[in-house]
One Martini backbone bead per residue (centre of mass of N, CA, C, O) as a GRO file, in nm:
protein
  107
    1MET     BB    1   0.058   0.062  -0.016
    2ASN     BB    2   0.300   0.251   0.008
    3GLU     BB    3   0.383   0.212  -0.286
    4ILE     BB    4   0.140   0.342  -0.416
    5ILE     BB    5   0.157   0.611  -0.287
    6THR     BB    6   0.441   0.675  -0.396
    7LYS     BB    7   0.359   0.659  -0.694
    8LEU     BB    8   0.132   0.872  -0.686
    9ASP     BB    9   0.329   1.095  -0.588
   10GLU     BB   10   0.511   1.084  -0.835
   11ILE     BB   11   0.296   1.147  -1.044
   12GLU     BB   12   0.208   1.421  -0.923
   13GLN     BB   13   0.487   1.551  -0.950
   14LYS     BB   14   0.517   1.513  -1.259
   15ALA     BB   15   0.244   1.665  -1.327
   16GLU     BB   16   0.339   1.938  -1.196
   17ALA     BB   17   0.594   1.977  -1.366
   18ILE     BB   18   0.457   1.976  -1.633
   19LEU     BB   19   0.263   2.218  -1.568
   20THR     BB   20   0.486   2.415  -1.504
   21LYS     BB   21   0.630   2.404  -1.786
   22ALA     BB   22   0.377   2.480  -1.946
   23GLN     BB   23   0.342   2.762  -1.806
   24GLU     BB   24   0.630   2.869  -1.885
   25ARG     BB   25   0.600   2.833  -2.186
   26ARG     BB   26   0.346   3.008  -2.214
   27GLU     BB   27   0.470   3.269  -2.108
   28LYS     BB   28   0.699   3.281  -2.315
   29ILE     BB   29   0.515   3.294  -2.566
   30PHE     BB   30   0.359   3.550  -2.479
   31SER     BB   31   0.612   3.728  -2.465
   32GLN     BB   32   0.698   3.691  -2.756
   33ILE     BB   33   0.434   3.802  -2.882
   34GLU     BB   34   0.455   4.088  -2.750
   35ASP     BB   35   0.715   4.159  -2.870
   36ALA     BB   36   0.631   4.124  -3.165
   37LYS     BB   37   0.406   4.345  -3.152
   38ARG     BB   38   0.592   4.575  -3.080
   39GLU     BB   39   0.771   4.563  -3.326
   40ILE     BB   40   0.536   4.596  -3.540
   41ASP     BB   41   0.440   4.867  -3.427
   42ALA     BB   42   0.708   5.013  -3.467
   43LYS     BB   43   0.729   4.963  -3.771
   44TYR     BB   44   0.457   5.099  -3.854
   45GLU     BB   45   0.521   5.375  -3.723
   46ARG     BB   46   0.763   5.431  -3.902
   47MET     BB   47   0.620   5.406  -4.173
   48GLU     BB   48   0.414   5.621  -4.124
   49GLN     BB   49   0.608   5.858  -4.074
   50ALA     BB   50   0.742   5.837  -4.353
   51ALA     BB   51   0.489   5.884  -4.515
   52MET     BB   52   0.414   6.152  -4.394
   53ALA     BB   53   0.667   6.302  -4.466
   54LEU     BB   54   0.637   6.267  -4.766
   55TYR     BB   55   0.365   6.397  -4.805
   56PHE     BB   56   0.443   6.680  -4.679
   57GLU     BB   57   0.673   6.733  -4.884
   58GLU     BB   58   0.490   6.732  -5.130
   59LEU     BB   59   0.305   6.961  -5.039
   60ARG     BB   60   0.524   7.167  -5.006
   61SER     BB   61   0.620   7.166  -5.298
   62LYS     BB   62   0.350   7.238  -5.427
   63ASN     BB   63   0.309   7.503  -5.277
   64ASP     BB   64   0.571   7.635  -5.370
   65ALA     BB   65   0.505   7.627  -5.672
   66LYS     BB   66   0.246   7.798  -5.656
   67ARG     BB   67   0.363   8.041  -5.521
   68LYS     BB   68   0.567   8.106  -5.739
   69GLU     BB   69   0.367   8.136  -5.967
   70LYS     BB   70   0.202   8.373  -5.830
   71GLU     BB   71   0.437   8.560  -5.809
   72GLU     BB   72   0.503   8.589  -6.104
   73LYS     BB   73   0.218   8.686  -6.193
   74SER     BB   74   0.226   8.936  -6.006
   75LYS     BB   75   0.464   9.063  -6.129
   76GLU     BB   76   0.372   9.088  -6.415
   77GLU     BB   77   0.118   9.266  -6.344
   78ILE     BB   78   0.280   9.506  -6.227
   79GLU     BB   79   0.448   9.554  -6.480
   80GLU     BB   80   0.194   9.614  -6.655
   81LEU     BB   81   0.091   9.853  -6.482
   82ALA     BB   82   0.348  10.027  -6.512
   83ARG     BB   83   0.333  10.050  -6.819
   84PHE     BB   84   0.054  10.171  -6.837
   85PHE     BB   85   0.118  10.419  -6.664
   86GLU     BB   86   0.361  10.525  -6.837
   87GLU     BB   87   0.194  10.556  -7.101
   88ARG     BB   88  -0.085  10.710  -6.946
   89LYS     BB   89  -0.029  10.944  -6.731
   90GLU     BB   90  -0.110  11.192  -6.893
   91ALA     BB   91  -0.392  11.117  -6.961
   92LEU     BB   92  -0.489  11.067  -6.669
   93ALA     BB   93  -0.425  11.347  -6.558
   94GLU     BB   94  -0.619  11.493  -6.744
   95GLU     BB   95  -0.877  11.345  -6.667
   96ILE     BB   96  -0.864  11.425  -6.369
   97PHE     BB   97  -0.860  11.731  -6.414
   98PHE     BB   98  -1.132  11.753  -6.561
   99ARG     BB   99  -1.313  11.626  -6.347
  100ILE     BB  100  -1.254  11.853  -6.142
  101ILE     BB  101  -1.350  12.091  -6.305
  102GLU     BB  102  -1.643  11.991  -6.361
  103ARG     BB  103  -1.690  11.965  -6.025
  104SER     BB  104  -1.666  12.248  -5.958
  105PRO     BB  105  -1.810  12.479  -5.737
  106GLU     BB  106  -1.747  12.738  -5.914
  107GLU     BB  107  -1.971  12.675  -6.158
   0.00000   0.00000   0.00000
């Protein structure tokens, strides 16, 4: 009877050892999975940051090109107005003069 109890005790100890090792292995696997998830999250975060940086750089470049184009167009329009004024300043001055005279309260 003692021998049977001893054998059952040995079996129970072996079963507990197996369960303990299984639990340790399970925890190790979960830890590895968590580490892998963190690595993947970090990788995708870096990829997302790189993609956003590229996108914002493209937007900045497009906006700079549009701004430069508008500046050139504005500069051309200002030059055109300056030429127009230079060519017609005498006529414009006379026109303004005659408008003032026509509306003069002295008349």
